[in-house]
N, C-alpha and C positions, 0 to 999 in steps of 0.2 A: 622679575627674576630675583628680586631682593631676597625673597623668602625661601627660594628653592634650596639654596645652600645651607639653610638652617637644618635641612634634612641630614647634613653631615653630622650635626650634633644630635638631632632627635632620634634618628634610626639607631645610633649607637647607644643612646640612653635606655633603649628598651632591651638591650642585651645584658644579661646578668654578669657576664664575664668582664664588662666594662664598668661595673658599678663603682669600684674604687677609683677608677680613672676619672669618672664624671663627678664624683663627690667633691673633688678638689675645685670644681667650677662653681659649686654652690647650688643650693636648692632653687634659688630664684632663676638661675639660667635654665635649669631643666624645665621648670614649670612654664617659663616663657616660651621655650622651644616647643613644648607640648601644645600650648595654646596656638602657636603659629601654624603648626602642621594641621590642627583641626580646622582652623578658620581661613587660612590664606594660601595654603599650598597650591590650590587649584587656580589661583590667579596668575601666578608666574609671569612668563613672558608674553602670554596671549594679549597683554595690553599693548604690546609693541607693534610688530609688523602687521598684526591683525587690523588695527585701526589705521595704521599709516599707509598700508597698501590696500585699503578698502576699495570696493568697486566704485567707479564713477557713477554719479547719479543718473547720467544720461547715457544709455547704451542702446544698441540696436535691438529691435523687437525680437530678432532671432536669437539673441543671447539671453533674453530674460528667463527662458526656460532653464538656463544653466546656473541660475543664481546660487543654488545650493552648493554648486561646485566652486563658484568663483568668489564667494563672500569671505573666504579665508577665516571662517568662524573658529577654526582651530589652527594652531601653528606648530611646527616641529619642536618648539621649545616647551610645549605643554606636556602634561604627563602622558597623554595618548594622542593619537591622530585619527581624524575621521576616516572612514572606510573609503576605498577607491576601487573602481572596477579594474584597475591595473593589476595584472596577474602577480606582480611582485611588489605591490605597494606595502607600506609599513603598517600592516594590520595583523601580522602573524603573532607578534609579541611586542611588548613595550620596550623596545631597544632604546627609545628616546626618553625614557624615564631617567631624570638626572639624579635620582637618589643614589647615594654611594652604596656599593655592595662589598661584602667581606671577601678578602682574598682575591687571587688572580691565578687562573690556570686555563690553558687551552688544551684540547685533545683531538687527535685525528687518528683514524685507523685506515689501513690500506684497502680493506674490502669488507663488505658486510657478511661474506661467507668465506670459509677456508676448509679444506679437506683434512681429514685426519692424517697426520704426518707432515702437513704443510706448515707454513709460517705466516704470522700476522705482524706487520710493521705497526708500531705505535709511536706517535710523536706529539710534540706540543711545546708549550712555553709557560714559564712561571717567573716569579721574581727572584733574582739572585742578589742578595744583600747580606753581607757579613755571614752569620751562621745560617741564613736561609739559602741553602745551596743545593737542595735535592727535592725531588718530588717522589711521592709514593704511588706506585702503580699496582693495582690489584685486578686480577682476572679471576672471575668466579663463574662457575657453571656446574654441570652434573658431577658431583663428588670431587670438585676441584676448587681450591681457593689459593691462588699463587699471589704472593705479595712481595714486592722488592722495591728497594730505594734506588732511584736513578739520578745520578748527579747532573746538575745543570751545567751547560757550557757557559762561557763568559758572557754570551749574549742572552742567557736565560732559557735557551732552547734545550730540549732533550729528545732522545730517540732510543728505542729498544725494539727487540723482536720477541714474540711469544711463540712457542712451539706447540702445535696442536697435537699433543700426545695423549690427551684424555679421551673421554667418551664423546660421542656425537650428541648434539643438543644445542640449546641456546645459552650464550655466554654474555657476560657484561664486563667491560673494562671500566675501571674507576681511576681517575687521576686526582690525587689530593695535592694541592699546591704546597709550595715550600713553607708556608706559614701554617699549614694544616687546616686552613679555613676554606679556601676555594675548592670546589668540587666540580668535576665534569665526568659524564659517563657516556659510553657508546656501546651499542649492542651488536653482536655478530653471531653467526651460526656455524658450528662445526658439523660437517657431514662425512659419512663414511665414503671411502673410495668407490664402492659399487654404485654410488649415486652419480658418479661422473658421466654415466652413459647419456644423460640428458642435460648436461651443464650448459649447452648453447640454446636450449629451447626458448628461453626468454629473448635471446638475441634475434632468433628467427622470427618470433612473433612481432617484435617491435619493428624490425626491418620491413616486414610485410605491411604493417599498419602505415608506416611512413610512405611506402610506395603507393598504397591505395589512396592516401590523401593527395599525393602528387598527381596520380591518375585522375582524381576528381577535379583538380585544378585545371588540368589540361582540357578536360571536357568542357569546363566553363569558358575557357579561352576560345575553344573551337566554335562556340556559338556566335562569336563576334568577328571572325576573320574570314577571308576569302578561301576558296577551295584549294588553291595552290599552297597558300600559307598553312592551311589545315593539313595538307599532305606532308609538308616539310616538318611540321610539328610532330605528327605521328611518327615520322621516321626517326626524329630525335628521341622520342619516347621509346621506340623499339630498341635503339642502341643502348639507352639507359637500362632497359629491362634486361638486356644480356649481361650487363655488369652486375645488376642486382641478383640475377640467377647464379652468377659466379660466386658472389658473396655468400648466398644461401648454401651453395655446395660446400664452400669452405667450412661453414658452421656445421653442416651435416657430417663432414669428414672429421671434425673435432669431436662430435658426439660419438662417432664410431670408434675413434681412438680412445676416448674416455671409457667407452664400454669395454674395450680390450684391456686397458690398464686396470679397470675394476675387476675383470675376470682373473687376471694374474695376481692381483692383490688378494682376492678371495682364496686363491690356491696356496697362500702362505708366503708369497714373496714380499719383501719389504722394499721401500723406495731407496735408491741410492741417494747420496747427498746432492749431487748435481741435478738429478731428476726431480727431487723434492723442491729444490729452489726454483727450477724452471717451471714446474707445474704451478707453483705458487704465483709466479709472475704471470703465467698464462691465465690463471684464475682471476687475478686482479685486473688484467686487461679486459677480460670478458665482462667482469662486473662493472668496470668503469664505462665500457661501451653501453651497457644496459642503463646505467644511471643517466648518462647524457642523453640517450635516446628518449628515456622517460621524461626528462626535463623538456626536451623539444616537444614531445607530445602534449605536455601540460601547458606549455606556453603558447602553442599554436592553436588557440581556441577562439581567437577573434575573427571577425568576418570582414569582408571588403567594406570600405567606408561608403561605397556607392556601387550600384549595379551597372557599371560601365566596363568596356573592354580594358580601359586603362587600369582600373582597380583589380580586375581579374588577372592581368599580367603581373601586377605587383604581388598578388597572392601566390601566383605560380612561382615567381622568383623565390619567395619565402619557403614554399613547399620543397623546391629543389634543394635549398640550403638545409632544411630540416632532414632531408633524406641523405644529403651528400657529405656534409662536412666531417662528421665524426666517424662515419663508416669508412671514409677514405683514410683518415688518420689511423684508426685502430687496425685496419687490415695490414698496414705496414708494420705496426708494432707486433702484431701476431706473427708475421713472417720472421722477424728478428728472433723472437723467442723460439720458434720452431727450428730455426737454424741451430740455436744453442742446444736444443734437445738432440738433434741429429748428430752434432759434433761432440756430445757429452761435455759441453762447455758450461762452466759455472756462471751464474748471474752474479755480478759484482756485489759486494757487501752482504747481501742476504744469504747467498750460498756459502760464503766463507763462515758465517755463523752457523749455518746448517751443518757444514762439515765438522765444525767443532762439536756441535751437539751430538751428531751421530757417529763420532769417531769410534772405530772399533767394530762396526757392523761386520758380521761374517759374510764373506763373498757369496757363498751358496744361497744365502737368503736375499741377496740383492737382485734387482733387475739387471740382466746383462746389458752391456753398453749397446749392443746391436738391437736389442729388443725394442726400446723406445724409439730408436731411429727408424726402425721398420714400421712401427705402429703409426708414427706421425708423418711418414714419407709422403703419402698422398696429400695430406693437408698442407705440407710445405710446398709441394709443387703447385697446388692451387693458389696458395697465398702469393707466391712469386709471380704466377701468371696474372693474377688479379692486379697486383701492383703495377705490372708493366702495362696493362690495358688502361689503367686509370691515368697514367702519365701525370702531367701538371694540372690538367683540367679537372681531375677528380671524377666523381660519379656523374654530376649533372652540369658541369661547366659549359658544355656545348649548348645545352638547352637554355641555360641562363643567358648566354651570349645572344642566342637567337631571339629570346623573348625580350630582352632589354635593349639590345643594340639594333635590332631590326623591327620586330613587331611593335614595340612601344613607340618608336619614332615614326613608324608608318601610319599607325592609327590614332596617335595622340600628339597633341602639342605638349612640349616638355620644357619647363624652365628648371635650371639646375644651378646651384651656387653654394656659397659658404655662409656660415653663421657663427658668430663668436659672442659669448656672453660671460661676463664676470661680475662678481659682487663681493662686497665686504660688509660685515656687520660688527660693530664695536660696542662693547658694553662698558659703562663707567660706574663708579660708585658715587656716593653723594659728595665726595671731595673732588670729583672730576678725574680720578685715577682710573686708568684702563685696567680691567681685571679679566676680560675675555674678548677675544677677537677671532673671527674665523672668516675665511673667504674661499671661493671656488672659481676656477677658470674652466670654461667649457668651449668645445668646438663641435660643430655639426655640419652635416650636409643639408642644405635646403633644397627640396624638390617640390615642384608643382606640375600637375598634369591635367589634361582635359581632352575629351574626345573631339577630334577634328570636325566630325559631322555635327557637333553641337556648339560650334564656335561662332555662329552667326548671332547678330544682335549687338546692342550697345554694351551689355554686361556679360562678360565671359566668367562663368563660375568654375573654379578649380579646386581640386583636392591635392593634398600633399603631405609632407612630413618634415619635421626637424629631427634628424636622426644623428645622434652623436654621443659624446661621453665627456666626463670631466677630465681635464688634462693636468690639473694641479689643485691641491688642497693646501690651505695654510691654516695654522692653528696656534693660538697663544692663550695661556691662562695664567692667572696669579690668584688662586682661590683666596689667599689670605687677605686680599684687598677688597673682597666682596663684602658689602655692608652687613648682610645677615651673618656671615661667618665671623666678622670682627665683633659684632654684638654678642654672639653666642660664646665665642672662645675667650673673649676678653684678653687676648694676647697670650693665653696659656697653652694653646695647641699649635704646634708647628707642622706645616705641610712640607713633606720632602718628596718632590716629584721623582719617580723612578724611570718611567718611560711614557712617552706620548705616542699613540698610534693614530696616524691619519689614514684614510681609506686608500686602497690601491688606485692608481690612475696610470694612464699612458699619455705621452706628450703629444699624440696626434689623434685626429678623429679617425677611428678605424673604418668608418663608413666611407670616408674620403679616399683612403688608401687601399680599399678592397678591390684590387685589380682583377680578382677572380669573379667578382660580382655576386658573391654569396649573400643571401638575404638577411633581413633584419633579425629574425629569430636566432639564427646561428651567431650573429655578432652579439646579440644581447646576452647570450650565455657565455661567450668567450671574452667579452670586453668588460673590464672593471668600470663601475660607476657609469653605466650605459643608460641612455634614455631614447625613446622614440615617441614623438608627440605629433599626432595628426593635426594638420592645419587646413583651414579653408581660405580661399582667396577670391576676391572679386575684382576683375579687371574692367575698369570703365574705359572703353575704347575711345569715346569722344573726349573725355577729360584727360586721357593718358595717365591715369592714376590706378594704382593697385592697393587694395586693403587686405591685410592679413588678420585672421582670427585664430586664436589658439584654442584647440579642443582638449579633451581629457586624454591623458597619456595612455598609450598601449603598454609601454614599459617605462619605468622610472627608477630612480635610485632605490635600491632595496633597503631593508632594515639594517643591513650591515654597513651602509654608507653613513658612518658616524665617527666623529673624533672620540677617542677613548684616552683617558688619563689613568695610569697606574701610579699610585703614590703611597706614602707612609704618613700616618698621623702619629705624632709623638707628643705626649702630654706630660703631666707631672710625674708619672711613674717611669718616664724615660723609655718605655717599651714601645717598639714600632708596631703599628697595626696596619697591615696591608689592605688597601682599598682600591677599588676601581670605580670609575665614574664615566658615563657617556655624556658627551656634549653633542647634541643633535645637529643635523644639517638639513636645511630645507630640501625638499624634492625639487628636481629641475623645473618641472612644469610650473610650479608656483611662482618662482622668481622670474622665469622667462615670460610668463603671461603678465606679471605685474608691470614689467618695463615695456613690453611690446604693446599692450592695449592702450597705453598713453601715447604711443608713437607708432601707429600701425598703418599709416598711409605713406606711399612712396610714389615718386614720379617715374613713369616709364619713358625711357629714352630710345630713340632710333638713330643708329649711326648711318654713315654715308652708304653702306651696303644694305640698309633696311633691317639690320639685326636689332632686336629688341632686348632691353636689359633694364634693371632697376637696382638701386642700392640705397642704403640709408643707415642711420644709427640713432640711438636714443639713450637717455640717461634719466634716472629717477633717484634723487638724493633727498633723504629724509633726516632731519636732525642736524646738529652741529656739535662743535666741541664742548658746548655747555649742557648738552642733553645726556640722559642716562643711556640712550641708545642712538647710534648714528648708522644709517644704512646708505650704501651707494651701489646702485645697479646700473649696468651698462650693456649695450649690445651693438653690434654692427653686422650688416648682411649685404650681400651682393649676389645677383643671379642674372643669367641671360638665357634667352630662348635658344634651345638647340635646334639646329636645322636638320 
């Protein structure tokens, strides 16, 4: 890792605007830095955990085929990371590249589409420091280029609204950071009101796809259960189909209402301020529902880990979640907006700005208050009816409960328990001074299952999962103490930290607290720093011992699970240069596997009532206070057989 921070000097030296800045460091420093990046940048930290957590020489034959996965030939502290079959593995971009980048600004827009006359919310964050106190927002499109300066709040955040008063077409939002260096862009489309007649077509298509996948999962389960259970499952599916049809009816009602709004707009009527705000909110809600359903569709592409009834039931649970979670939430959101339209009630914040923008519209050109209320009346009734039918269980809650609480326990042996894992990695310079430390705490549900009709014999083979999330991230850095930085800067460059970003986390394992039983896919999208790692287990009935083997993750920490530092570099010219730098974090599967595979055998105990359970813990400590890197990994687990 010594040389990676030399990039702080090297990257800057290639930028002409910093030429005077680096001249003060001397030609030798620059040439040394150029030599380092050409010859040693690729060595970085891969000398660390790669060799320290290498595979044991003796492993079971069944694991030899996974050598390419387990040899840790690359680590998150390297410039790139090996590809993984995990849908959200860190392969999309080099977010773990530790080279510093100019400037800092983030950008978010409320929707990828907005109708003519509607509003688009724009927000983000940049560095607020002395005279660095505003960002520049530019919206460009057909015959339009709007640029304005948006002041930063005390915490560096900004927000504004853009009014779609121009021509239909494709537009781009560009945010320029407070130092004019960092740039972020986002694209969106403005469409004419007449196009609102089919604005829910995408929602209808995605809902049908999700239901078809759920139906396929039901068919798989039906092949492995009795006739009565099959009939009960079909009944549950029929009840769910009724709710699905109600949702589709709501979407079709909105299409009809959109068509009528378009007709009136074509006749020359203009949107009233309240209607413009509410339609913008409705448009955003529909776009968000489509976005989430598309994510669910993309993530739900894995197959059962084994062709048994137990695995089919797990996949059914996930299909129910993929269909249920977001459609349930969004239907309630739609109902609230439709009420506002019926009452001609403004949407907070957004509509107040719309009112100001459209102040002075002549009444004859506006939609009368009763018109939109009448147009959306049917949709409102259907939205309220659907919400009442969903209740607390949502779309598929009854089916999930039937599949997991009844069928799974009837046809499968099930072990369930908890898993905790934490680790810290500390980096020191040649003087023994700590310059970088990070750590992660995780919690998960441990589950194992096996078909009861295959439980005979001395060895019971099981499938299962470690499903959980990070509950805490810790991060410390002192770049000025890193050897490479000290060598390159020679004490002439000061690092002024502005803000450190640690990844989002929740203090509990959402899989453990999921009282509604929604599946892994839905939790994976809704839970920050989520992971789902399939595991195998072998229960030696004669020896009363169980061994656990960690497989490749279905879901793991995404590319955005990384510590980020935003800081200033101040040199001889006394001018602050805004920089940002990512400090990578290992994916969960790597560290979990590293500590479990050295401590993977557990004693199975039987209590006075014949209940089986097992528990255990493990530690892997590498290095000490005298080494440049010290790693400490821990885990503990406990599980019992559910009757």
